[in-house]
C-alpha positions as CSV (number, residue, x, y, z in Angstrom):
1,M,-41.1,-40.2,-19.2
2,T,-40.3,-41.5,-22.6
3,S,-41.3,-38.7,-25.0
4,I,-40.0,-35.3,-25.9
5,S,-42.9,-32.8,-26.1
6,I,-42.9,-29.5,-27.9
7,L,-42.1,-27.8,-24.6
8,E,-38.8,-29.7,-24.3
9,L,-37.7,-28.3,-27.7
10,M,-37.2,-25.0,-25.9
11,S,-34.8,-24.5,-23.0
12,Q,-36.2,-25.1,-19.5
13,D,-36.1,-21.4,-18.5
14,T,-38.5,-20.3,-21.2
15,K,-41.4,-21.1,-18.9
16,E,-40.3,-18.1,-16.8
17,L,-40.1,-15.6,-19.7
18,K,-42.2,-12.5,-19.6
19,L,-43.6,-12.2,-23.1
20,A,-45.1,-9.4,-25.1
21,V,-47.8,-10.7,-27.4
22,L,-48.4,-8.5,-30.4
23,I,-51.1,-9.5,-32.9
24,D,-51.6,-8.3,-36.4
25,A,-55.3,-8.6,-36.8
26,D,-55.2,-8.0,-40.5
27,N,-53.0,-11.0,-41.3
28,V,-54.2,-13.8,-39.1
29,P,-57.6,-15.4,-38.5
30,Y,-59.5,-14.9,-35.3
31,S,-61.0,-18.4,-35.3
32,N,-58.5,-19.9,-32.8
33,V,-57.4,-17.2,-30.4
34,K,-57.8,-19.7,-27.5
35,G,-55.4,-22.1,-29.2
36,M,-52.9,-19.3,-29.8
37,M,-52.9,-18.1,-26.2
38,E,-52.6,-21.7,-24.9
39,E,-49.6,-22.3,-27.2
40,I,-48.0,-19.0,-26.1
41,A,-48.4,-19.9,-22.4
42,K,-46.1,-22.9,-23.0
43,F,-43.2,-20.6,-23.7
44,G,-43.7,-18.1,-20.9
45,T,-46.1,-15.6,-19.2
46,P,-47.8,-13.2,-21.6
47,T,-47.6,-10.0,-19.5
48,T,-48.5,-7.6,-22.4
49,K,-51.2,-8.6,-25.0
50,R,-52.1,-6.1,-27.7
51,I,-53.8,-6.5,-31.0
52,Y,-53.6,-4.0,-33.9
53,A,-56.3,-3.1,-36.5
54,D,-58.5,-0.4,-37.8
55,W,-61.5,-1.4,-35.6
56,T,-63.8,0.8,-37.7
57,K,-63.7,-1.7,-40.5
58,P,-66.3,-4.4,-40.7
59,N,-63.7,-7.2,-41.3
60,A,-62.3,-6.5,-37.8
61,G,-65.6,-7.4,-36.1
62,G,-64.7,-11.1,-35.7
63,W,-61.9,-10.2,-33.2
64,K,-64.0,-8.0,-30.9
65,S,-65.9,-10.9,-29.3
66,V,-62.8,-12.7,-28.1
67,L,-60.7,-9.7,-26.9
68,L,-62.3,-9.5,-23.4
69,E,-62.2,-13.2,-22.9
70,H,-58.4,-13.3,-23.3
71,A,-57.6,-9.8,-21.9
72,I,-56.1,-8.6,-25.1
73,T,-55.9,-4.8,-25.5
74,P,-57.1,-3.5,-28.9
75,I,-55.0,-0.7,-30.4
76,Q,-56.8,1.5,-32.9
77,Q,-54.9,2.4,-36.0
78,Y,-56.7,4.2,-38.8
79,S,-55.8,3.4,-42.4
80,Y,-54.6,6.7,-43.8
81,T,-54.2,5.5,-47.3
82,V,-56.2,2.9,-49.3
83,G,-54.2,-0.3,-49.7
84,K,-51.6,0.5,-47.0
85,N,-51.5,-1.3,-43.7
86,S,-50.8,1.3,-41.0
87,S,-51.2,-1.3,-38.2
88,D,-47.7,-2.7,-39.1
89,S,-46.0,0.6,-38.2
90,A,-47.9,1.0,-34.9
91,M,-47.0,-2.6,-33.9
92,I,-43.3,-2.0,-34.7
93,I,-43.2,1.2,-32.8
94,D,-44.8,-0.4,-29.7
95,A,-42.4,-3.4,-30.0
96,M,-39.4,-1.1,-29.8
97,D,-40.9,0.8,-26.9
98,L,-41.4,-2.4,-25.0
99,L,-37.9,-3.5,-25.9
100,Y,-36.3,-0.5,-24.3
101,S,-38.7,-0.6,-21.3
102,D,-36.8,-3.7,-20.1
103,K,-40.2,-5.2,-18.9
104,V,-40.2,-8.2,-21.1
105,D,-37.8,-11.1,-22.0
106,G,-39.3,-12.0,-25.3
107,F,-41.9,-11.3,-28.0
108,C,-44.6,-13.3,-29.7
109,I,-45.4,-11.8,-33.0
110,V,-48.7,-13.2,-34.4
111,S,-48.8,-12.4,-38.1
112,S,-48.3,-14.0,-41.6
113,D,-46.7,-10.8,-42.9
114,S,-43.1,-10.6,-44.0
115,D,-43.0,-6.9,-43.1
116,F,-42.1,-8.0,-39.5
117,T,-39.0,-9.8,-40.6
118,R,-36.7,-6.9,-39.8
119,L,-38.4,-6.4,-36.5
120,A,-37.8,-10.0,-35.5
121,I,-34.2,-9.8,-36.4
122,R,-33.7,-6.5,-34.5
123,L,-35.4,-8.0,-31.3
124,R,-33.1,-11.1,-31.5
125,E,-30.1,-8.8,-31.9
126,S,-31.1,-7.3,-28.5
127,G,-31.2,-10.7,-26.9
128,M,-34.9,-11.2,-27.0
129,K,-36.6,-14.6,-27.6
130,V,-38.9,-14.2,-30.6
131,I,-41.7,-16.6,-31.2
132,G,-43.8,-16.3,-34.4
133,I,-47.3,-17.6,-35.1
134,G,-48.8,-17.4,-38.5
135,E,-50.4,-19.3,-41.4
136,K,-48.5,-21.7,-43.6
137,K,-48.5,-19.0,-46.3
138,T,-46.1,-17.0,-44.1
139,P,-43.0,-16.0,-46.2
140,N,-39.9,-18.0,-45.2
141,S,-38.0,-14.7,-44.5
142,F,-40.1,-14.0,-41.4
143,I,-40.1,-17.7,-40.3
144,V,-36.3,-18.0,-40.2
145,A,-36.0,-14.6,-38.4
146,C,-37.8,-16.1,-35.4
147,D,-36.4,-18.4,-32.7
148,R,-39.5,-20.5,-33.0
149,F,-42.4,-20.4,-35.5
150,I,-45.8,-22.2,-35.1
151,Y,-48.3,-22.7,-37.8
152,I,-51.9,-21.7,-36.9
153,E,-53.1,-24.7,-39.0
154,V,-51.4,-27.0,-36.5
155,L,-53.3,-25.3,-33.6
156,D,-56.5,-25.6,-35.5
157,G,-55.9,-29.3,-36.0
158,A,-55.2,-29.9,-32.3
159,I,-58.5,-28.2,-31.3
160,Q,-60.5,-30.2,-33.8
161,K,-58.8,-33.5,-32.6
162,K,-59.7,-32.7,-29.0
163,A,-63.3,-31.9,-30.0
164,K,-63.6,-35.2,-31.9
165,K,-62.2,-37.1,-28.9
166,R,-64.7,-35.4,-26.5
167,S,-67.5,-36.3,-28.9
168,A,-66.3,-39.9,-29.1
169,D,-66.0,-40.2,-25.4
170,T,-69.7,-39.2,-24.9
171,I,-71.2,-41.6,-27.5
172,K,-73.5,-44.1,-25.8
173,P,-74.7,-47.0,-28.0
174,A,-78.3,-48.0,-27.6
175,G,-79.0,-50.8,-25.1
176,K,-75.9,-50.1,-23.1
177,P,-76.2,-49.3,-19.3
178,A,-76.0,-45.6,-18.4
179,G,-72.6,-44.4,-17.2
180,K,-70.6,-46.6,-19.6
181,T,-69.2,-45.1,-22.8
182,V,-67.6,-46.5,-25.9
183,E,-64.8,-44.6,-27.4
184,K,-65.3,-44.1,-31.1
185,P,-62.1,-44.6,-33.1
186,I,-60.5,-41.4,-34.3
187,E,-59.3,-41.2,-37.8
188,K,-55.6,-40.2,-37.9
189,S,-54.3,-38.2,-40.8
190,L,-50.5,-37.9,-40.9
191,S,-48.6,-35.6,-43.2
192,K,-45.7,-37.2,-45.0
193,I,-42.3,-36.6,-43.5
194,D,-40.5,-35.0,-46.4
195,T,-37.0,-35.8,-47.6
196,E,-35.7,-32.4,-46.5
197,T,-36.9,-33.0,-42.9
198,I,-35.4,-36.5,-42.8
199,E,-32.1,-35.1,-44.0
200,L,-32.3,-32.4,-41.3
201,I,-32.8,-35.0,-38.6
202,E,-30.0,-37.2,-39.9
203,T,-27.5,-34.3,-40.2
204,T,-28.4,-33.1,-36.7
205,I,-27.8,-36.5,-35.1
206,E,-24.5,-36.8,-37.0
207,D,-23.4,-33.4,-35.7
208,I,-24.0,-34.1,-32.0
209,C,-23.7,-37.8,-31.6
210,D,-21.0,-39.5,-29.4
211,D,-18.4,-41.9,-30.7
212,D,-21.0,-44.7,-30.8
213,G,-23.4,-42.7,-32.9
214,W,-25.9,-42.0,-30.1
215,A,-27.4,-38.5,-29.5
216,F,-29.6,-37.4,-26.7
217,L,-33.1,-36.7,-28.1
218,G,-33.5,-33.5,-26.1
219,D,-30.3,-32.0,-27.7
220,V,-31.5,-33.3,-31.2
221,G,-34.8,-31.5,-30.8
222,N,-33.2,-28.2,-29.6
223,L,-30.7,-28.1,-32.5
224,I,-33.4,-29.0,-35.1
225,V,-35.5,-26.0,-33.9
226,K,-32.5,-23.7,-34.1
227,R,-31.9,-24.8,-37.7
228,K,-35.5,-24.8,-38.7
229,P,-37.7,-22.6,-36.5
230,E,-41.0,-23.9,-38.0
231,F,-40.1,-27.5,-37.2
232,D,-42.9,-29.1,-35.1
233,P,-43.8,-32.8,-34.8
234,R,-47.5,-31.7,-35.0
235,N,-46.9,-30.6,-38.6
236,Y,-46.6,-34.3,-39.4
237,G,-49.4,-35.6,-37.2
238,F,-47.3,-36.4,-34.1
239,I,-47.9,-34.8,-30.7
240,K,-44.3,-35.4,-29.6
241,L,-40.8,-35.8,-31.2
242,T,-40.2,-39.4,-29.9
243,P,-43.2,-41.0,-31.7
244,M,-42.2,-39.1,-34.9
245,L,-38.7,-40.5,-34.8
246,K,-40.0,-44.0,-33.8
247,S,-41.9,-44.0,-37.1
248,L,-38.6,-43.7,-39.0
249,T,-37.5,-47.2,-37.9
250,D,-35.9,-47.9,-41.3
251,I,-33.2,-45.2,-40.7
252,L,-33.2,-44.7,-36.9
253,E,-32.6,-46.6,-33.7
254,I,-34.2,-45.6,-30.4
255,D,-32.7,-46.4,-27.0
256,E,-34.6,-45.6,-23.8
257,R,-32.3,-45.5,-20.8
258,E,-33.2,-45.5,-17.1
259,S,-32.1,-42.4,-15.3
260,E,-31.1,-42.0,-11.7
261,K,-34.6,-40.8,-10.9
262,K,-37.0,-43.6,-10.7
263,G,-39.7,-43.7,-13.5
264,I,-37.8,-41.3,-15.8
265,K,-36.1,-42.5,-19.0
266,H,-33.7,-40.6,-21.2
267,V,-34.2,-41.2,-24.9
268,Y,-31.3,-41.5,-27.3
269,V,-31.3,-41.9,-31.0
270,R,-28.8,-42.9,-33.7
271,L,-28.7,-43.6,-37.4
272,R,-29.0,-47.3,-38.3
273,F,-26.0,-47.2,-40.7
274,S,-23.8,-44.8,-38.9
C-alpha cells in the first residue's frame, strides 16, 4: 500500500464514530446527496440524519425526492419573518439536545452558512468531532471551526469522473468483437497547487521530521488537516496525498519503505534542500 487516502488523514478510530448528520437545506444544493452520504460514511456511522427547511416553500421541493432514498428525516421549520432563516435556530437547538443525549460521538454539519461557526466551536469544546460539508463560498470562519471540512464541488467532481469512466468503459468501436471494450482516455483537469499550500506542506514536514529530515506521510497528512481543515488532495485533482506530493518532485523526496507486513509500504517524505 503506497498511497495515503483521504481516510488516512483522519485517525483510525473515526470509522467507529456515531455521527449526527444535520443538513441546512437552505444553504447547500440537493444535487449530490448520494456523494455527501458516501463521504460521511468514511468518517463514521451516521446514526441520526436530519434536514431542516420550510418544506412549504417551492424551492425545497428538490430535496423531497432524495430523503426517503437516504433515510433522512425532514424537520419542518416555518419562516416566521421574511428574510430570516429560522431553520438555523432549529438545527442548533437539536444539535445541543443530541450533544447532551450522549448518543453520538461527532457531528456532520452540512451548510455553507457562517451562522454555524459558534455551534461547531461549542461542539468541539465538548469533545465532539465536527465535520463540515459546504460549497467553496463557505466563509473561512466556519471552515476553521471544524475538525475537517469538505467542499461539495469536490464531491461533484468525483461523481462526474466516475460517470465518465463508466461511459468510456462501455464504448465499443464499430467492427470490434462483442465483449471487448476500449477505454476512452479521460481528460484530467488539475487545479494548481498554490504557494500557500506548498508552504503549509513544507512547514509541516519541517515540524515533524527526524534528524535526517524524513517525516512519515501519515503524520504529515494528519497535521496538515489539523492546521487547514479544508485541505483535501481532491481539491487539486489528486485522489490521494501521495500522488499529490509526488507531483512536487522539485521540492520533495519520497521514500517508500517495506514494513514488517508483506506487501505493505510506509511512505516517508522530506524537503530536497533540508
